[in-house]
N, C-alpha and C positions, 0 to 999 in steps of 0.2 A: 491437653492437646497443645502443641507448640504453636506460637503465633506464626501464621503464614500469610499475613496481609501484605508482606513484601512482594508476593507474587503478582500483585496488581501494579507494581512499579513499571514505568515505561521501558525498562530494560528487557522485559519478557514478552513473548508472544504466546498465542493460545497453545502451541505445541509444547512449550515449556511448562505451562500449567497442567496440561494433560499428563506429561511425563512425571511431574511432581506427585500428582494424585495416584498414578499407577505405582510409583516407587514407594510411596508412603504405605499403601495397602500391602505391598510385598514385604516391606520391612516389618510391619506390624505382625504379619503372619509367620515370618521366618527368623527374626532377630529378637534378642541376641542369641548367640550360640556359645556352647562351652569352649573355653580356651585351654583346656588341660593339655591337649596335643596340638601345638600351634601349627606344625607342618600339615597335619591331616586336616585341621580346620580350614587353613588357607586353601588347600587344594579343593576341599568340599565347597567352600564359598565361591571360588572361581567357577567351578562347575555349575553351581546353582545360579549364579549371576549370568552365566552364559546361556543356560537353558531358558532363563526368563527374558533374554534379549537385551539386558542392560549393557553388556560388554560391547554391543554393536556401536556404542557411542565412543569407545576408546580408540578406534582406528578407522581409517578410510581416507578417501580423497579429500574430504573436507571435514575437519573436526570442529564441532560446535562447542565453543568454550563455555557458553552459558549452561548447556546441558551437563557438561563435565562438572561444573561447579555445583549445580543443583544436586547431582548424583552424589558427589563427595560430601556436601553439607548434610544431606539427609541420611546417608549411610553412617557418617561419623556420629550424628545425633543418636542413632540407634545402637551402634556397635563399632568401636574403633578398628577392630580387626577386619570387619567387612569393608570399611573404607580403605584400609591398607590393601586388601586383596584386589579391590577394584582399581585403585590408583596405579598399582604396579603393572597391571595389564596395559594401561595407557602409556605410562612413562617408558616401560620396557620396549614397546613397539613404536613409539613416537617417531624415531628416526626412520624406521622402515616405512611408516605411513607417508612421511613427508618427502623422503629422499630415496626410498628403496626401488629396486628394479622389479619388474613384474614377477620374476622368479622368486625374489625375496618376499614379495607381498603374499605369496601363497601361505606363509606362516600366519597371516592375519585371519584366515578362515578358522584356524585352530585356536588362536588366542581369543578371538571374538566369540567362538562357540564354547569356550571354557575347557577345551580339551588340552591346552598347552599353557603353561605359565611362563611369563616373560620377566626379564630383569634388565636393569640399566646399570652398566658397570663403568663408572666414571671415576669415583673417589679412590685415592691411593693413600698409603701411609704418610706420605709427605706432600700430598696434593689433594686438598679438599675444595674449598671455594676458589682457590687459585688454579684453575684448570690448565693454565699455560705451563705449570710445573710437572705435568704428567711425565712419568719416566718409563712406563711400559712401552716396549719397542716392538715395531712390526717391520721386519726387514724383508725387502723384496728378494725372492729367489725363484727366478723363472716365472711360472704361472701361479706361484704361491707366495704367501706372506708367512714369515716365521715369527711368532709372538713369544716374547719373554717378559716377565714382570709380575706384578702383584696388584690386586685391587682389594679394597676393604670396605666394610660397612655396606655391603651390597644386599639390598632388599631382595628377598626370594632366593638369595644365594643358597645353593644346596638343594633346592627343590624346583628351580626353574628348568624349563625345557629349552629355552633359547635366551641368549644374552646379547645385548648390544654393548660392544666393548670398544673403548676409545684408547688408541695407542699412538705412539710417536713414529711417524714414517719419515720424518727428517727433511721435508721439502724446504723448510726454513726453521729458524729458531723460534722458541716460544710457542704462542698459540697458532702460528701459521704452519706448523709442521706436524699437525695431528690428523688422524683419519679415524673413521668409524667402521666397525666390522660386525657382521652377523655371525654369532658363534653358537651352534647347536650344543647342547649340554653333553652330548656323547662324543665330542671331538677329542681325540687323543691329545694329551698334554694339558688339558684343563683339569686343575686340581681344586678340590674343596679343602683348604688347609686348616680352617678353623670355623666352627659355628660360634656366633657371638650372641651373648645374652644382654638384654637391656631392661630398664625398669618397667617398660611396657612390652611384654613378650611379643616379638615379631620374628619371622624367619630372616636371619641375617648371617652373612658369612664373609670370610676372607678367602679370596680366590688367588690361585697361582697359575701362571702360564709358563710351561716348561717346554721350550722348543715346539710349540704348538703350530702345526702347519695348516693354513687355511687357503683354499682355492681363491684365486683373484676375484671370482664372481661373488665372494662373500664381502667384498668391499662395498660399503653403503655410500652411495653418491660417488664423488670423485676423491682421489688421493689429495690430502691437504685440506679437505673441507671439514675435518672433524670438529674444529672449534665452532664453525658456523652451524653445523648440524646440532651440536650439543646445546648451543644458545637458542636456536630456533625451537628445539623441543622444550627446554626449560621456560622459554617465553610463554608457551601455551600452558604448561603444567604448573608453573610457579604460582599463578593466581589460584589454582585449585587447592594448593596447600593452605592458602588463606581460607578457602571455602571449608576445608576440613576443620580448621581451627574454629571457624564460625559455627559449625555444627556442634563441636564440643562445648563452646561457650553458650550456645542456645540451650543445650541440654542442661548445663549447669544453672542457667537462669530459671528454666522450667522447674527443676528440682528445688531450687531455693524458694521460688514463689509458693510452691506446694507446702514446703516445710514451714515457711513463715505464716501461712494461713492456719496450719494445723497445730503447731507447737505453741504451748501457752507459757508465759513468763510474767511474773508479777501480776497475776490475776487477769490476764488477757492474752490474745494471740500475739506472737512475736512481731507480726506485721504492723501492730499498732505503735511500736516504738519508732520514734523519728530517726534515730541513728540507723536502725535497720532499713527504714525506708530510704535513707540516704544511700546505703549500700546497693539496694535494689535499683535505685534510679541510675547510679553509676554503671551498673551491670547492663541495664537496658540500653543506655546511651552507647556503651561500647559495642554492644551487639549490632545495633542499627548502623553505627558509623562504619564498622567493619564490613557489614553487608553492602553498604553503598560503594566502598572502595573495591571490594571483590567483584561485584557485578558490573561496576563501571569498567574494570579491566577486561572482563570477559566480553562485555558488549562491544567495547572498542575493537577487540580482536575479531569478533564476528562481523563487524562492519567493514572488514577488509584491510585493517591496518597490518602492514608487513611485520612490524615489531611493536611490542607494547612493554618494552623493558622497564620504563619508568613506572607505568601504571601497575604492572605486575609486582614490581619491587615494593611499591607503596602498599598494595593489597596484602602481600605476604607479610611484610614487616608489621603493619598495624594490626592485622587480624590475629597473628600468632602472639604478639606481645600483649595485646589487650585480652585475648582469650586466657592467657596465663593469669592475668589479674582478676578476671571474672571468676575463674575456677577457684582461685585462692580465696576470694570472698565467699564463694559457695561453701568451701571447706569450713571457714570460720562460722558461717551461719548454721552449719550442721553440727557444730561442736564435736563431741567425741565420735559421733557417727561419721563425720567427714574424714577421719583418718582410720576408720575400721576397714580392714582388708575385705574386699568383696563388695563394699558399698559403691554405688555408681559414681558418687562424687570423688571417692578415693581413686577409682579407676581413671576418671577424667584427669585428675591431678598428675597421674603417671603418664597418661597418653599425650598430654599437651606439650611436655617439655621438649621432646625431640624436634617438634615442628619449628622451633626457633633456631634450629641448627641446620637440618638437612635442606637440600636444594638452595643453598645460600644462606649463611647465618645472618642474624639480624644486623650485625655490624657491617656486613658486606652490602646488604640492602641499603643501608644509610649512605655508603660510599656511592653506590649506583645512583641514588636519588640526588645526592649533592652534585655529582658530576653532570647529571642531566640539567639541574637547575643552573649550574654555572655555564654550561654550554648554551642554554637558551638565553641566558643573560648577555 
């Protein structure tokens, strides 16, 4: 049983502890699931999470960041693909929840119920962490916008029912000339140009927009607000990436503690060796420190802070980087089993790597933190 004493920290309320208990029971009964057919598995996971009511936390007038983090941490600890399926429902509809019209918010009934999958289309071949370099264009034509361009590394690409797409509408140069659009998957001109495979199988795709016409009512918020919308969504969900990393790290620690108690070496359990104890101590320290940063960021957001850019950057950077180290130690402590395909530790090793890249690479988080420190000084 994983250590859950952190739930008694002052960051949490009784409702969070109740959610954690309910989710833990659900995960124990339903996870992990086979990953042979990733598309079908994700669709099935979204449906199951919706039927269980957990997707209600991904969208709405007020998104509780602590609940999102608890959900992602727990799901990641049990099954990385389950965390992915849950997270994309929130990220993909975040702009609609925060800035969408009443008509656009009708999609939320379907995404929260698990009947529709959502995607967040921001990244381009020449625009990753530098959002201001987006080249996909949206040209006004009467009561429509005409979109042309390409997006890549889009999670749920190819299986999503609705996409939030960011494009250049040209009100100004750089970040000030972007807008956000709601794009149903059946819109003519939307192309799935390539399905992308990664070391941890997830549904990903490269998308194309070929003279795709969208009604003006599909504009999310106001024209020229795209950068603000994207950053507001990432402000909420970036700390949840740290929560997912925390879940992976906590599982790696749990597996390592069990291994070191059971495995014998030189006439006694592995856990008796001081060098091994040193590794376990480092792992436990990194897990708790990451948890403190993640839930500080989430708590700060839930207390009404308009932006938590600095706190979210710290949580995402530290939790993902340290989770990589925790899992690497777990692989070492498991010896040959740690690199055997199908072993939980081997799976964690593949799952964790992408988290240090997406939603702002570690290096970008350092720039954000440094600029915040310099500004405060």
